[in-house]
PLY file of the C-alpha trace (Angstrom):
ply
format ascii 1.0
element vertex 208
property float x
property float y
property float z
element edge 207
property int vertex1
property int vertex2
end_header
37.47 69.86 -3.59
33.76 71.07 -3.03
31.40 68.65 -1.23
28.65 67.19 -3.53
25.35 68.68 -2.65
22.72 66.29 -1.24
19.67 65.99 -3.41
16.34 64.21 -3.79
13.25 64.35 -6.09
10.12 62.53 -6.57
7.87 62.80 -9.64
6.88 61.14 -13.07
8.61 60.01 -16.13
7.81 58.51 -19.46
9.75 57.54 -22.41
8.99 56.86 -26.00
11.68 54.90 -28.41
11.57 53.59 -31.93
11.71 50.02 -31.03
8.72 47.59 -31.57
6.93 46.96 -28.39
8.52 45.60 -26.18
12.05 47.12 -26.31
14.76 44.46 -26.59
17.13 46.50 -24.77
15.33 45.59 -21.56
13.52 42.45 -22.57
15.68 39.93 -24.54
17.38 36.65 -23.97
20.80 38.44 -23.60
21.87 40.69 -20.93
20.11 44.12 -20.88
21.28 46.81 -23.16
23.08 44.33 -25.24
20.42 43.48 -28.04
20.26 45.38 -31.06
17.22 47.63 -31.17
14.47 46.39 -33.50
15.15 49.17 -35.99
19.05 48.84 -35.85
19.53 52.22 -33.93
17.79 53.80 -31.04
15.93 57.03 -31.02
14.56 57.67 -27.58
13.19 60.49 -25.63
12.66 60.64 -21.82
10.52 63.19 -20.15
10.36 64.05 -16.56
8.36 66.07 -14.22
9.29 66.92 -10.77
6.66 67.04 -8.12
9.25 67.76 -5.19
12.59 68.12 -5.04
15.62 69.72 -3.42
19.11 70.12 -4.59
20.94 71.40 -1.42
18.73 74.18 -0.60
17.51 74.84 -4.09
13.76 73.80 -4.76
13.19 71.97 -7.97
9.47 71.85 -7.36
7.05 71.56 -10.54
10.05 71.80 -13.05
10.38 69.62 -16.31
13.24 67.86 -18.20
13.53 66.03 -21.30
16.47 64.00 -22.41
16.81 62.68 -25.95
19.34 60.28 -27.26
20.35 58.55 -30.57
22.65 55.30 -30.36
23.99 53.76 -33.46
23.45 50.01 -32.26
23.20 48.36 -29.08
22.60 50.87 -26.09
25.30 49.13 -24.04
27.90 49.63 -26.72
27.86 53.37 -26.14
28.58 56.10 -28.62
25.33 57.81 -27.88
24.40 61.48 -29.03
22.78 63.12 -26.19
20.74 66.43 -25.99
18.73 67.84 -23.18
16.02 70.50 -22.80
15.45 72.26 -19.31
12.24 73.99 -18.21
12.52 77.56 -19.08
10.89 78.54 -15.85
14.06 77.46 -13.93
16.30 80.15 -12.66
20.17 79.71 -12.77
20.71 77.77 -9.63
17.75 75.35 -10.76
19.25 75.10 -14.16
22.51 74.11 -12.68
21.17 71.77 -10.28
18.85 69.94 -12.93
21.90 69.91 -15.30
23.72 68.11 -12.69
21.11 65.54 -11.88
20.16 64.76 -15.42
23.35 64.87 -17.05
24.61 62.49 -14.28
27.26 64.66 -12.78
25.59 64.64 -9.47
25.23 60.77 -9.24
21.81 58.94 -9.12
20.35 57.01 -11.91
21.51 59.13 -14.78
24.88 58.65 -13.76
24.65 55.13 -15.42
24.24 56.49 -18.76
27.00 59.18 -18.69
29.89 57.03 -19.73
27.95 55.85 -22.83
27.69 59.33 -24.23
29.87 60.18 -27.31
28.64 63.41 -28.30
26.81 65.73 -26.17
24.65 68.36 -27.84
24.20 70.40 -24.67
21.06 71.70 -23.01
18.48 74.28 -24.12
16.10 76.36 -21.85
12.72 75.99 -23.33
9.05 75.78 -22.51
7.91 72.28 -21.63
4.40 71.22 -21.11
4.14 67.93 -19.14
0.80 66.33 -18.49
-0.71 63.17 -16.89
-4.50 62.66 -17.93
-5.60 59.23 -16.32
-3.05 56.78 -17.66
-1.91 59.06 -20.74
1.09 61.13 -20.58
2.10 63.92 -22.86
5.01 66.32 -23.32
5.18 69.21 -25.63
8.23 71.43 -26.52
6.96 73.82 -29.30
8.71 73.53 -32.71
10.71 70.39 -31.15
8.70 67.73 -29.76
5.32 66.22 -29.21
5.18 62.94 -27.53
2.45 60.86 -25.97
2.35 57.42 -24.38
-0.49 55.18 -23.27
-0.51 51.99 -21.54
-0.28 48.71 -23.71
-3.62 46.89 -23.90
-4.30 44.21 -21.27
-6.75 41.82 -19.62
-5.85 42.97 -16.17
-8.51 44.81 -14.43
-6.05 47.69 -13.82
-5.80 48.40 -17.27
-1.75 48.58 -16.98
1.06 46.11 -17.25
3.95 46.76 -14.64
7.13 45.04 -14.70
10.39 45.13 -12.52
12.60 45.33 -15.45
15.48 47.15 -13.46
15.58 50.27 -15.77
17.87 52.62 -13.98
15.16 55.37 -14.11
12.70 53.30 -12.42
14.29 49.97 -11.21
11.16 48.89 -8.89
8.45 48.93 -11.49
7.90 50.32 -14.83
4.57 50.10 -17.13
4.61 48.82 -20.51
3.34 51.63 -22.92
3.05 52.64 -26.71
3.38 55.92 -28.35
0.44 57.71 -29.42
-0.26 59.35 -32.66
2.30 62.10 -33.61
4.96 61.22 -31.07
7.56 63.25 -33.03
10.94 64.97 -32.50
12.83 67.17 -34.82
16.21 69.10 -33.57
19.82 69.09 -33.92
19.55 67.56 -37.10
17.70 64.68 -35.73
14.27 63.53 -36.64
12.02 60.77 -35.77
8.39 59.84 -35.46
7.85 57.02 -32.81
4.12 57.17 -33.06
2.96 53.31 -32.19
6.28 52.33 -30.86
7.53 51.26 -27.51
6.96 53.29 -24.38
7.27 53.29 -20.60
6.14 55.30 -17.82
6.76 55.31 -14.05
6.71 57.32 -10.75
10.47 58.16 -9.78
12.09 58.69 -6.53
15.87 59.74 -6.94
18.51 60.72 -4.55
22.24 60.72 -4.30
0 1
1 2
2 3
3 4
4 5
5 6
6 7
7 8
8 9
9 10
10 11
11 12
12 13
13 14
14 15
15 16
16 17
17 18
18 19
19 20
20 21
21 22
22 23
23 24
24 25
25 26
26 27
27 28
28 29
29 30
30 31
31 32
32 33
33 34
34 35
35 36
36 37
37 38
38 39
39 40
40 41
41 42
42 43
43 44
44 45
45 46
46 47
47 48
48 49
49 50
50 51
51 52
52 53
53 54
54 55
55 56
56 57
57 58
58 59
59 60
60 61
61 62
62 63
63 64
64 65
65 66
66 67
67 68
68 69
69 70
70 71
71 72
72 73
73 74
74 75
75 76
76 77
77 78
78 79
79 80
80 81
81 82
82 83
83 84
84 85
85 86
86 87
87 88
88 89
89 90
90 91
91 92
92 93
93 94
94 95
95 96
96 97
97 98
98 99
99 100
100 101
101 102
102 103
103 104
104 105
105 106
106 107
107 108
108 109
109 110
110 111
111 112
112 113
113 114
114 115
115 116
116 117
117 118
118 119
119 120
120 121
121 122
122 123
123 124
124 125
125 126
126 127
127 128
128 129
129 130
130 131
131 132
132 133
133 134
134 135
135 136
136 137
137 138
138 139
139 140
140 141
141 142
142 143
143 144
144 145
145 146
146 147
147 148
148 149
149 150
150 151
151 152
152 153
153 154
154 155
155 156
156 157
157 158
158 159
159 160
160 161
161 162
162 163
163 164
164 165
165 166
166 167
167 168
168 169
169 170
170 171
171 172
172 173
173 174
174 175
175 176
176 177
177 178
178 179
179 180
180 181
181 182
182 183
183 184
184 185
185 186
186 187
187 188
188 189
189 190
190 191
191 192
192 193
193 194
194 195
195 196
196 197
197 198
198 199
199 200
200 201
201 202
202 203
203 204
204 205
205 206
206 207
C-alpha cells in the first residue's frame, strides 16, 4: 500500500450559501449541521486560493479551487450533490494533488465532508479568478460562477465580525459575511442566486 504523501497549504477561502444570515447549520439551538437550512435546501459554493502549499514535492502555490454542493435538507443528513472546479493552470501532478486534498481522500478538513456526498459530479479544469480587495472577496469562473462576499455590518471598529464556530475549513476563526450582488452559479443542471445571502471567509492553514 502506497504511503500517503505529506502535504500542507496556507491561503484564503470564502463561501456563499442560500441561507438567510446567519446560517443555522453553524449557529442554532441544536448541534451543528443538524438544523434545516432556512430555504429548506442548501446551495453553497466554497472558493479557495492557495498562497503557498506542497503535496509531497509538488508545489501548489498560487492555485485556486472551487467546490459547490447541493443538499436536500440538513447538511448532516448527507445525500449531497458535489462538484469541483480546479484551476486550469494546474499541471497533471498538481491537479491530482488538489483533487486528493479538496476531495477529502488525502485527509485534512475536506475529509469530514466526504462521507456526506451521495452524488459526485466530478471535477472540471477551468479558469478561476480569485481576488481579495480589502475585506471583499470575489471569484469568477466564466460562464459558470460569479460570487462575492463582504463582511456583515458591525459597530466593531475592525469592520468585521469574527467567530470561532468550529467550521471544519477554518475552525479557529471565521468572519460573518453576506453575498454581494449577482452571486450566481449555473452548471450541471444546478442554478442559484445567493445575492444577499449568508457568507463566510477566513484564512486557512491545512495539513494532513
